[in-house]
N, C-alpha and C positions, 0 to 999 in steps of 0.2 A: 579466772582463778589461775594463778601461776603454780605449777607443780615443781617440786623438787626433783632432783635426779633419782633419789630413792623412791619417791612416789611414781615417778615415770617407769622405773624398772618393775615395781610392784604391779602397776597396771598392765604392762606388757606381759608380765609372767602370768597374771590372771587371765588375759585374753588368750594366751597360748594354751593354758590349761583348759579353758572352756572350749576352745577349738578342737584340741585333742581329745578331750573327753567326749564331746559331741560326736566327733568323727569315730571314736571307738565304739560308742553305743550304736550308731547307725550301721557301721560296717558289720558289727557282730549280728544285728538283727536281720540284715539283708543276706549275710553269708549263711546263717543258720537256715533260713528259708530255702537259700539255694542248695544247701546240703541235703535237707529233707527231700527236696524235689529230685535231686540226683540219686539219692538212695532209693526213692520210689521206683525210679527207671531202671537202676542197675542191680539192686539187690532183691527187690521184692518180687521174687519168682516163686514157683511151686514149691521148691525146697524150703524156702523161708516161711512161707505161709503154713507148711505142714510141721514146722519146728514148734516145740513147746514154747509158751510165752517167756519163760526165763531165758531161753536160748535166743529167742528173737531180741530181747532186751540187750544181751551181751553183743549180738552181731551189730545192732544199731549203735551201741556204745563204742565198740571197736572201730566202726567206720567213721563216726563223727569225731572221736578223739584223734584218729590219724589224720583226718583232713584238718582238723583245727590246729594240730601242731605245726603243720606247714603254714597255715594262715597266720598263727601267732608269730612264728619266726619272721615272715615277711612284714608283719606289723611292727614287730620289735626293731627291725632294720630300719623301717620308715620312721619310728619315733626317735631312734638314735640320730639319724640323719637330720630330722627336724631339729632336734636339741642342739646338734652341732652348728647347723646353719643359724639358728636363733642366737647361740652364744657368739658365733662370728659376727653377726649383726649387732648385738648389744655391745660387744667389745669396740666395734668401730664407732658406735654412737658415743661410747665413753672416752674413747682415746683420740678421735679426730680433733676435737677442740683442744685437747692436751698437746697434741703434735703441732697444731698451729701455734699455741702459746709458747711451746718449747723452741720453735723455730724463731719466733719473735724475741724470746730471751737471749738467744745465742747472738742475734743481730745486735741487740743492745749491749751485750758482752763484748762485742767487736767495736763498739763505739758509735754505732748507727742508732741515733735517738729518734729518727723520723719513722717510727714504727707505730702502726695503728692496727689492731686486730679487729675484725668486724664481730660485733656483738649480735649473735643470731638467736639468743634465747635469754629468758629472764631467770633461769634457775641458777644453782651454784656456779656452774661454769661461766654463765653470762656475767655473774657478779664479779668472779675472779678476773675475767677478761676486761671488764669495765675498769676495775681497780688497777690492772696493769696498764690500761690505756691512760688512766688518770695519772699513774706514776711516771710514765714516760713524758706526759705533758709537763708534769712538774719538773722532771729532769731537764727537758728542753728550755723551760722557763729559767731554771737555775743556771743553766750553761749560758743562756743569752745574758742573764744578769751578770755572770762572772765575766764574760767578754766585755760588756758594757763598763763594769767596774774597772777592769784593767785598762781599758781605753781611757775612762774618765780620770783615773788615778794618774795615768801618764800625762794626760793634758794638764791636769792641775799642778803636777810637779814641774812640768816643762817650762811653764810660764815664769815662776820665780827663779828657777835654775837658769834659764836663758838670760834673764835680767842680770843675775849676779855674774854669770860667765862674761857677758858683753862688758859690764862695768870693770870687771877685774882685768880683762884682756885689754881694754883701752888704756887702763892705768899702767899696765906693763909695757905696752907699746910706746906710749908717749914719755914714760919715765918721769912724769911730773908729780908734784906733790898732790896727795889724795885729799880733797877738801872733806870736812866733817859731814856736809850735807849728803856726799855720795855714800859715805859709810852709814849715815842714817838710813838711806834708801836700801842698802844692803841688809842692814839690820831688820828693816821692816819686812823684807822678803824672807829672811831667816825666821822671824817670828810667824809669818804666815805659814811657812812650811812646818814649823813645830806645832802650830794649831791644828793643821791638816792631819798630821801624823797622830796627834793626841786624840782628835775626833775619831779617827778610823780605829784606833785602839780601843777607845771606850765602846764605840759602836760594835765592834766585833765581840767584846765581852758581853754585851747586852744581848746580842743575837744568839750567842752560845749559851745564854742563861747563867753566865758566871760573873755577873756583875755584882760586886759586894755593896750592899745597901746598909747604911746606919740608920734604921728606922727608929724613930722616936716620936712621942706626941708632939704634934706641931700645930700652932694656931695659924691656919692657912690664910685667914682673913688678914691678920697682922703682917704675915709674910708678903702676901700680895700687895698690900698697901706699900710696903717698903720697896718692892720690885717696881711698882708703877712710878714711885718717886725717883728711883734711880734712872729710869729711861725717859722720864718726863722731858728733861731738857733736850734730849735728842729729838723727841717728837716735836717740841715747840720750834726747834731750829728748822725743821721741815714744814712749818706752818700747819701743824696738826694739833687737834684738841684730844687730849688723853684724860679719861675719867675712870674712877674706880667706884663701883657700886656694890654695897652689901647690906642686906636686910637683917642679918643676924651676926652677932659676935658673942664669944669667939667660936670659930668653926675648927674643931680638932680633927686632925687626921694623923694616921701612922705614916710617917714618911721620912725620907732622907732629905733633910732641909737643903743641902747643896745640889743634889740631883733635881729635886722638884723646882728649885729656883731656876735652874738652867732651862727646864722645860718652859717655863713662862717667859724667860728672857728670850728664848729662841722664838717663841710665837709672837711676842711683842715686837721683836726686831724685824720679823717677817712682815708684820702688819705695818710698821712704819715705812719699811723699804717700798712697799707696793701700794700705799695709800697717797694719792696726789695731794698737793698743797690745798689747804682748806678743808680737808677731810677730818673725820672724827674716829677715834678708837675708844671702845668701851671695854672695861673688864668687869664682869658681873659674876658674883658668887652666890650660889644657891646651896641650901643645906637640905638634907632629908629628901633627896630625889629618888623616886622609885623607878627602877629600870631593870628589865630582865629578872624580875622577882628578888631583886636586891636593892639596898639602899645606898645611895652614893652622894657625895658632895660634888657639885658640878661648878666649874669655872669656865665662862665663855669669854673668848676674845673676839670682839665684833668690830670690824672695820668697814669703812665705806670705800674701799679701794677698787682696784681694776677688775677684781673677781677672777674666777677660774672656770674654764669650760668644763662642762659635765664629763666629757670623755677623758679629762685629765685627772679627775678626782681619785680614781682607783690607784694612781701611781704616785700620789703626793708624798707618800712616806717611803718611797724607794730611794736608795742612796744615790746621790748626785743627779736626782731627777729634777729637771727644770721645765716649767710650763712653756716659757719662751726663751729658748736657749740663747739665741743671739743677744737679747736684752740682758738676760741674767748673767751672761759671761762677763759683762762689764759692770753691771750694778748690783748683782747678786753676790752671795757668798759662795761657799764651796758646794752647796747643795746637800749638806749633811744635817742641817739644823732640824727639819721636820722629822727626819728618820730617827735622829737621836731622841727627840722629844717623844715620838711614838714608842720607842723601846723602853725609855725610862718610865713612862706611864705604865706600860704593860708589866714592867718589873715590880711595880707597886700594886699590881692586881687590878688596875684600871684600864681604860681604853679611851681613845680620842675619836670623836666625830667631826666631820667638816661638812658644811653647807655653803654653797656659793653660786652666784650667777655672774656672768661677765657684766662688768660696769655697775654692778649692784652691790658689791662688797662680799667679804667672806666671814664666816663664823666658824671658829675652831672651839669645840666644847670638850673639856678634860673631865672625865668621870674618875673619881678616886674613892675607894671604900672609906667609910667612916671609921675614925679612930675609936678604940674601945678603952 
């Protein structure tokens, strides 16, 4: 059983009261016995024995009260000292974890994120320290992600800019006529830059929860059929078989048609890119799927491609993340497609799951709430 700080203080106070109470009773008992023995030796002479009973009682009373006043004064000093020592101890128990936490917070304020405070209890202080450690971990992850993002954006911008700069410098140095094919290449790089900037802008809005959605009832089955038809030619050019399967029509969801179309185009483009010649890609829609005590429409994009290692799955939806960076730099996109798909689906109140094994293919499943 884990005690809270309040319960620990209550228990300590109870133990202290029991100890002091027991000490008080025992000392009183032994001291009174001692007083009567001393009185018998010092006061019970012939004069005392010859005194009337009433006077004897007064003599005994005066003697005992005089001695007890000194005893109570000493005991009061002892109790006060004990209380002060206990207060000092309990204040240390309460403030030591806070001092450690304050020192760690000051280090974080100075920019040192490699801070980890040892968790030495499971009470409120332990929970606060654990929460602080979790927070610093997320801050470190966010800082690492920011650095990777800056490096990746710099890399993505450098390539088309270098190409355009080289072409323009060659044209200026030679002073020759610029052929249309070179302008076309420059135009392609400008389009690539424009798409990258637009993707980053949309992704930033989605991550900030400020993505504007025009949600209306949408027949998802019909829309998927159209999306599959749009990318089927690209799949066939790569020697792939692309099929759409639906056991129910229509399937209505509340969605922004443009955004949700981009989700499935991104997933299908990814599947086409990483499925070798002769492979198969299937798009399967299921209605009324129960998950997490809610009902969803599920769309699975299943390929027979190269697959993804298990250790990479947790990072698939990170910006600019690539499973095989060397290969993806030449044949892949900007590394934003899956991240955009993930945030678009979340903006619709759904989520994406992925299952994959190397050389066995990959399945992305999009869960969207049913339309009402």
